[in-house]
N, C-alpha and C positions, 0 to 999 in steps of 0.2 A: 491535911487540913490546910495548911498554906498553899499546896499546889492546887487543892480544889477551889480555894478563894481566887488565885490567879485567873483559874480557866473561867470561873464564873464572871470575872471583871471582863476579860477579853471578849466573852460572849454577850456583855451587856452593851458593848459599843455599837452605835449605829452603823449599818451597812451602807455604805455610799454606793450610789449609782455611777460608776465613771463615764464620762463622756467620750465617746469614740472620735476618732480622727475624721471618720466620715460625716458624723453630725456637726463637729466643728466646722468643716467645709461649708456644710449645707446653711449654717447660720451665716458665715462669712459671705456667701453668694447672695443670700436674701437681703443681707444688710447693705451689699453693694448695689443691687437692682433697686433697692428701695431709695438710696441716694441718688442714683442715676435718673429715676423717675421724678423726684422731687426737682433736681436741677432743670431737668426738660420743662416741667410744668412752669417754674419761674420764669425761664427763656420765654416760653410760649406766650404766658400771660404779659410779660413784659413788651414783646413785639406787638400784642394786640392793643395794649393800653398804653402806647407809646406817649399819649398826651396828658397822662394821669399824673397826679402829683407825686404818687409815691413809688408804685412799680415802674412807672414811665421814667422817673428819674434813675432807678436801679438800671433800666435798660440803657439809657443814654451813657451812663458811666461805662457800660461794657462796650458799647461799639465807638465812643468817642475816646481812643486811647492817646491822647495830647495831653497838654497842660492840665486840662481839667481833671485828670486823673489823680492828680496829687491831693486833689480836694476830698473831704469825706461826707461832709454834709450836703444832703439832697439839693437843697436849695442854692448852695454854693455853687455845684455843678451845673445847675440849670443856667444860674447868672452868667457863669463862665461861658458856658455855649452860646447863650445869647450875645455876649459881649463879642465874642469871636466873629460871630456872623455879622453883627451889627458894623464892627470895625474892617470888615473884609480883610478877615486874618486867616482865611480858610486853610491855608499851607502848613498852620499848627497841628491840623488834625493829619495824624500819621496813616489812619484808615483810607483807602482811596473813595470808598462809596460814601463815607461821612464828607470827605473833602468835596467831593462833587455836588452832594447835597446841598452843601453849605454855599458853593459858589452859585447854585440856582437860586437860593433864599436871597442872597445878596444882590443879584440880578434882579429879582422881583422887588426887593426893599428899594433899590436905587433907581429903579426903572432904566436900567440901564443892558440893552441886550449883548453889548460887546462883553460883558463879565461871563457871558456864557462860554466864550472862546476860552476861557481858563479850564473847562471841562475837557478833560482827555478822550472819554470815551465819546466815540462819534454820534451813536444813536441818542445818549444822554445831551449831548452839546445841542444836536438838533431839536431835541424835545423840549429843552429849555428855550430855545428861541422860538418855537411854535406856541407854547404855552404864554411866553411874555407878549409875543407880537398880539396874539388873540385876546388876552385879558387886558391888555392896555390901549387895544383898538388902535394899534400902529398902523403905518403904511403898508399895503401889499408888497411894496418893493423890498421889505425886509425879509419876505419869503424867499426871495433869491438865495439866501444864506443857506437854505435847507437844501440838499442833495437826495435825500429820501423822496423818492415820488410820492409815496402816499401820504407823508407829513406835509410835502411842499402842496399838493392839492388841498388837504385840510387847511393849511395856512391860508391860501386864496380865499377858499369858501369862506372861512371866519372872519377876514378882513376885507372882503369886496366891497365896494361901494359903487359898482357900476357894472353893467351888464358885461362890458369888455373884460373885466378880471374875471368874472364867471367863465367867458369862453376860453381863457387860458389853462382851464383845469382839464386834465387828460382823463379822467374817470368819468363816465356818462352820468351815472347816477349821482355824484357829487356836483357836476357841473350843472345838472338841472335842478337839484335842490338848490344850490346858488342862485340860478336865475329865478326861481319861485320865491324866494326870500328877498331879492333886490328888486322884482317888479316894479315896486310901489314908488321907485325912485325915477322910473320914466312913464308908468301908467299907459303901457302899450300892449293892448290885447294880442296883438299879433306874435308877441314874444312867447306868450303864454301857449298859443295855438300851435306853436313849433316845437313844442316839448313832446317826446314820445313815451315818458314813463307816466303811466296814469297818475299814480298818488302825486307826482310833481305837478303835472298838469292841474290836478284839482286844487293843490295848495295855491298855484299860481293864479288862477282865475278867482278863488277866494280871497286871495290877499289883493288883487286888484279891485274886486266888487267892494270890500271893505274900505280900501283906499280912496275909491271915488264915490262911494255912498250910494251905489247903484246896483240894486239887487237884481236888475235884469240882465246884468253880466253874466250871472250863474246860469242864464239860458244856452250858454254857449257849451254847457256841458248836457250830458244825457241821462237818464234812469236816477240811479242812486246817488251818482255823483252829483246832479243838478240839486237835489234835496238837500244832501249834505252840504252844499256851498251854501244854500239858503239859510239852513240852520246856523251854519258859523255867521254869517251875516246878521243874523237876528241876534245870536249870542255875543256879538261885538257891542252892541249897543249900551250906554250907562245910564240912561234915565227913561222915564216913563213915557215923556213925551215922543221920543224916539220910536218907542215900541208901539204907539197908537199910529204911526204911520204903516204899520205892518198888518192891520186889521183885516184886510182881504187877502193876504197871502198866506199861502198853502204849501207845506212839504211834508211828506211822509202821510199824507191824508189830514193833517192837523194845521189848526191855525197858527202861524208862526208869532201870533202876538203872545200867545201863552209861553212859547221858549223865551222870548225876550223879557216878560215879567220875570220869569223864572231866574234868568241870568241877572238882570239888574238886581233883584231881592237879594240874590247871594253877595253880589258885589257891595251893595250898599246898606247890606243886613236890615232892610225895610220888609218886615212881615207882612205888612198892609198889602204890598202888591201880591202877595199869593193869594189873597181873596179875590182878587181881579181875573184869577185863571180859571178857565172852564173846569167846569167838575170832572174828574177821572182823567185829567192831564197826566 
């Protein structure tokens, strides 16, 4: 009887399903993969949202591994980084990329191109000079600090205040683009006629026509380029009175006065000018 009771008791216990080592390993692998995915996502979002107040601060803390790492509050980290840049203490950044980004920010803040010399990586240093010189409208002479030929040409083109500076550019496309944008400084049609690349010749003559207020200059172009130049001329006007001087001018088979009314209406947000346009424009 006692033996039967013990047997019944043992039979009433639930039978557990033991977890095999293989299932254990699968769970660990899945957990590890999940953690890796989460970390990668956080880093990716941080890189894309560098300027945000939340994830951006998290990303800042990751890459700026200097004094600011000792802080835990996101705002304190951001303030710490800002202070370092403001005080030109970029050497506090242990990470090379962070340190060189810092020097570029300081150069812009203080409008001092010599600070770019603190950047060790040559391309970054010259990029710093290029960006600062163009952004601040500095003298083209500062472009001589740049040895990279493409960046040097970009620098000259971005700072040119004379055709002579444009002529120092080696790449033909950049040189002619530079001439087209600076022709209004000398108002010389012969300069435009000497260009060999069609789009730059069109830009040059259009700029000259607008600068001199003379639509007939567009007649130095042929076909669609002539019409394009005339439309640009009409679109450059800023008031109704100017538009009315185009009453007899045609481009693409349409009266230019309508182009002008449309352009001025958009600029002045004056819807009444739209009702002056011919039907079907």
